[in-house]
N, C-alpha and C positions, 0 to 999 in steps of 0.2 A: 504493500500500500504506500509506503514511503516513496519508492521509486516512481510509482504512478503519479502521486501527488506532485512531486517535483517536476516531472516531465510535463504534466498538465499545466502547472504554473508557468513554466518556461514558454510553452506554446502560447498561452494566453498573453503573456508579456510581449512576445514577438509579434503576435497578431495586432495588439494595440499599437505597438511601435510602428508596424507597417502602415496601419490606417492613419496614424498621426503624421508620418512622413509624407504620405500621399497627399493629405489635405493641406499641409503647410509647406510643401516643397518650394513654393514661390516666395516665402517670407525671407527677408534679408538676414534675419538672425536665426535661420533654421538650423545652421550648423551648431550654434550654441545649445539650442534646445535638443538637437540630436545627440550632443554629448551627454546631456542630462538623461535622455531616454536610455542611452546605452549604459550609463552609470546605474540606472535603476535595474536594467537587465542583469547586470553583474551583482548588484547588491541584494536584491530581494531573495533569489534562490539561496544565496550563501547565508543570509540572515536566518531564513527559515530552517536551513539544515543545522546551523549552530544551535538554534532554539530546540529543535527536536533531539539533538544529541544531549543538550544540557538537561532537559526535563526527563530523559530516560534514566531509569534506575541504573546505578553503577554496575550491578551484576549483569544487566542486559546489554551493556555496551560491548561491542566487538572491536577487534584490532582494525577492521575496515572503517569503523566509525571514527576512530582516533586518527587514522591516516587521512581521512577526508577533512579534518578540522583545519589543517594548515592551508590547503588551497581555498577553503571556504573563507578563512580569515583574509587571505590575500585578495580574493574576489570582493569581499566586503569593503576592504580599505580602498581598493582601486575604484570601485563603483562610487564610494563616498567622495573621493577626490574628483572624479569626473563630474559629479553633481555640484560640488561646492566651487571648484576651480575649472569650470567648463572652458574658459578662454585659453587655458594652457593646452588644450587638446584640439583647438579649432583648426590648426594647420595640418594635423595628421588624421583628422576624423575621416576624410575621404579614403585615406589608405586603410584605416581600420574597417571601414564599411566594405571595401573591396575584399579584404582578407576574410572578414566575417562571412560574406556571401560564399566565397570559395569553400570555407570550412563547413558551413551549414549544408551546402549542396553536396559536397563529397561525403559528408556523414550519412546522408540519406542514400546516396548511390552505393556506398559500401554496405550499408544495412540491407538494402534491397538485394544486392548480390548474394550476401550471406544467407538471406531468408528466401531465396528464389524458389527452392523446392518445398520447404516446410510451409510457406504461406501461399504457394501457388501464385507468385507474382507475375502479373502481365507485363508485356513489353512497354505499354504506354505509361506505366507507373514511373518510368525513368525520365519522362519528358520534363516534368517540373524541376526536379533536382539538377538535371543537366543544364536547363535554362538558367537556373540560379548560379551555377558555376561559371557559365559563359558570361553572364552579366558581371560577376565579380572580376573576371579576367579583363573584360573590356573596360571596366571602370578604372583599372590599374594601368592598362597598356595603351589605351587610345588617348593621346594628348588632348585632342579637341573635346572629347567627352569628359576627361578629367578636369579641364578648365571650366566646364559648365556645372557649377555647383548644384543648381536647381535640378538639372537632369539626373545627376548622380543620386541625389536624394530621392527623386521620383522612382528611379530604377531600383534603389534599395528597398523602398517601401513596397513596390510590387513584388520583388523577390521574397520578402518576408511573408507576404500573403501566399505565395507559391509554396514556401517552406511549410506553412501550416496546412495547406491543402494536401501536401504529400504526407504529413503526419496523420491527417485524417484518413487517408487511404490505407496507411499501414495499420492504424487502429482497427478499421473495419475488416481488413484481412486477418488480423490476429483474432478478432472477435468471431469470425466465421470458423476459424480453426478450433477455437475453444468450444464453440457450440457443437461442432462435429465430433469432438472428443467426448463431450459429456452427453451426447445423444444416446438413449438406451438402445441396447443391441436388439431387443425384441419390441416391436411396435405394439401399442395397445390394441387388443382385439386379435392379435396373431395367434394361430394355433400353438399349443404347447408342444414341447419336445416329446417325441414318441416314447423316449426312454422314461419319461416321467408320468405317462398315462397309465393309470391303474386299471386292470381288467377285473371285472366282477364275475365270479362264478355263481350261477344260479343255485339256489338252495337245494332243489331236487337233484341236480346232477352231482352235487357234492355228496349226497347220501348214497 
């Protein structure tokens, strides 16, 4: 449940960030607000993870929980700095956006490849994550696009929506597999196994 909750929170934050970037991509100070949005994306999941580890009983904590504390603290501090000192990241935000899109897109591509057989992944599932990767590469490599801040922000917002759409596809595929595994072997109303059918001998024949 913890993993599902953190993944759900991350997807909701990315969805909101994508919508905000699309709506405000033409605002002159959009990069500053973009820094604050990205800071929130780093800070909230890390903060929730630390709270969950802190409230858990000491006997229930595992070594994995403790290993996750250090990166969570780092993500919390980094996100807080991005929110409070957004102007420090104004010049490199476009670079971070491009890298973020490449990482998010490749994450889904790798996951889909690894789950291709178990989840019966269709070929068109790869379209959105590949588009996200291409958008990230173009925003880093094409000079004319990199100089157009408004366009980069708009592309990033659309890519975040595509990321969430891919997450939804994966969730539905996992849900279908879970339903198939939990489906009863014998459908209601089906005839019982012949081995379990009892035969009754008439009383007269028995005598």
